[in-house]
C-alpha positions in Angstrom: -23.2 -7.0 9.0 -20.6 -7.0 6.0 -17.2 -6.0 7.5 -14.9 -3.4 5.8 -12.3 -4.7 3.1 -9.7 -4.1 5.6 -10.7 -6.5 7.8 -11.3 -9.3 5.3 -7.5 -8.9 3.7 -6.0 -9.3 7.5 -2.6 -9.0 5.4 -0.8 -7.5 2.9 0.2 -11.0 1.2 -3.0 -10.8 -1.0 -2.2 -7.6 -2.5 1.2 -8.6 -3.1 0.2 -11.9 -4.9 -2.2 -9.8 -6.9 0.8 -7.5 -8.2 3.0 -10.5 -8.8 0.3 -12.0 -10.9 -0.7 -9.1 -13.0 3.1 -8.7 -13.5 3.7 -12.2 -14.8 0.5 -11.8 -17.0 2.0 -8.5 -18.4 5.3 -10.0 -18.9 4.1 -12.9 -20.5 2.4 -11.1 -23.2 5.5 -8.7 -23.5 7.4 -11.9 -24.2 5.2 -13.1 -26.7 4.6 -9.8 -28.7 7.5 -10.7 -31.5 5.7 -14.0 -32.2 2.2 -12.4 -32.3 3.3 -9.7 -34.8 5.1 -12.1 -37.0 2.7 -14.9 -37.2 -0.6 -13.5 -36.3 -3.3 -13.0 -35.9 -2.7 -9.7 -34.3 -5.1 -8.9 -31.4 -6.6 -5.5 -32.5 -5.0 -3.8 -29.4 -1.6 -4.0 -31.3 -2.6 -3.0 -34.9 -0.9 -0.1 -36.1 2.0 -0.5 -33.6 5.6 -1.1 -34.1 7.5 -3.6 -31.8 9.4 -0.5 -30.2 6.1 1.5 -29.6 4.7 -1.8 -28.0 7.4 -2.5 -25.8 7.3 1.2 -24.4 3.5 0.8 -23.7 4.4 -2.7 -22.0 7.0 -0.5 -19.8 4.5 2.1 -19.0 1.9 -0.5 -18.0 4.3 -2.1 -15.6 5.1 1.3 -14.3 1.5 2.1 -13.8 1.0 -1.4 -12.1 3.8 -1.0 -9.8 2.2 2.5 -8.8 -1.2 0.9 -8.3 0.2 -2.0 -6.3 2.2 0.5 -4.0 -0.9 2.6 -3.7 -3.2 -0.4 -2.7 -0.6 -1.6 -0.2 -0.4 1.6 1.4 -4.2 2.2 1.8 -4.7 -1.2 2.8 -2.1 -0.9 5.6 -3.7 2.3 6.9 -7.2 1.0 6.7 -5.6 -1.8 8.8 -4.2 0.7 11.3 -7.3 2.7 11.4 -9.7 -0.6 11.9 -7.1 -1.6 14.9 -7.5 1.9 16.3 -11.4 1.8 16.3 -10.9 -2.1 18.0 -8.5 -1.2 20.8 -10.5 1.9 21.4 -13.7 -0.2 21.9 -12.7 -3.3 23.2 -10.2 -2.1 25.8 -7.9 -4.9 24.9 -4.9 -3.1 25.8 -5.2 -0.8 28.6 -1.9 1.0 28.0 -3.0 2.2 24.7 -6.7 2.0 24.7 -7.2 4.8 27.2 -5.3 7.0 24.9 -7.0 5.9 21.9 -10.5 6.4 23.7 -9.6 10.0 24.5 -8.3 11.0 21.3 -11.6 9.4 19.8 -13.6 11.7 22.2 -11.5 14.8 21.3 -11.3 14.2 17.6 -14.5 12.7 16.9 -14.7 11.1 13.2 -11.4 13.3 12.4 -8.9 10.9 13.8 -5.5 11.7 12.0 -3.4 8.8 10.9 0.2 10.5 11.8 -0.7 12.4 14.8 -3.2 10.4 16.7 -2.5 6.9 15.9 1.1 6.5 14.7 2.5 9.1 17.2 0.6 7.7 20.0 1.8 4.4 19.2 5.6 5.5 19.3 4.8 7.7 22.8 3.2 4.4 24.4 5.5 1.7 22.8 8.9 3.3 21.5 10.0 -0.1 20.2 7.7 0.6 17.3 9.3 3.7 16.6 11.7 2.6 13.7 9.1 0.8 11.9 6.7 3.4 12.3 9.1 6.3 11.0 9.9 4.1 8.0 6.0 3.6 7.0 5.5 7.7 7.6 8.4 8.2 5.1 6.7 5.7 2.5 3.4 7.7 3.3 4.6 10.5 1.2 4.8 8.2 -2.0 1.0 7.2 -1.0 0.1 11.0 -1.1 1.8 11.6 -4.3 0.4 8.6 -6.1 -3.2 9.4 -4.4 -3.3 13.0 -5.5 -2.3 12.3 -9.0 1.6 12.8 -9.2 1.2 16.4 -10.3 4.5 17.3 -8.4 7.8 16.0 -8.3 8.2 13.7 -5.6 11.2 14.1 -3.3 11.6 11.2 -1.1 15.1 9.8 0.2 14.9 6.6 -1.9 13.0 5.1 -4.9 10.6 2.3 -3.3 9.8 -0.9 -5.2 6.3 -2.8 -4.2 8.6 -5.1 -2.1 10.0 -2.3 -0.3 6.2 -1.0 0.4 5.2 -4.6 1.3 8.2 -5.1 4.0 7.9 -1.7 5.6 3.9 -2.0 5.9 4.0 -5.5 6.8 7.0 -5.0 9.4 5.1 -2.0 11.3 1.8 -4.2 11.4 3.7 -6.8 12.8 5.4 -4.7 15.5 1.9 -3.2 16.5 0.7 -6.6 17.0 3.4 -8.0 19.0 3.5 -5.1 21.3 -0.3 -4.6 21.4 
């Protein structure tokens, strides 16, 4: 039986490496633009564009890549948390939280809520995870904004970079692993 993608990733490091590779390739192409436009041959995708227009396009591409990477990290972290919820519910690995998760599973069925059912339970059972889970919950507002088309003005306490999202998600997953 084929496993879920989240189970195969095992950590967010692969997502961060993917982002860094794509950003490096994008920056290298951007760096080569003046030479390409002067000496040719000019790739078709750059025809009829000035260097300034292309620079704006590359800046937009970097922002889109940043958003894509953060969304990918957040959804991967959510998937890992949900897979862990299922694993702890089934295997009875950790009786302290497993009993709570089994009860939630019986009550909610397939409609397990990330915030209330999983993350809040972690904090109730293991208060030492509260800070990292609170930070993750804060950054989930960014995920909602990214996933739902960015059609409203995002109001969050601070601007997040890809490395921030990686650090927050990794920290929370690590704390859960340490206590669970």
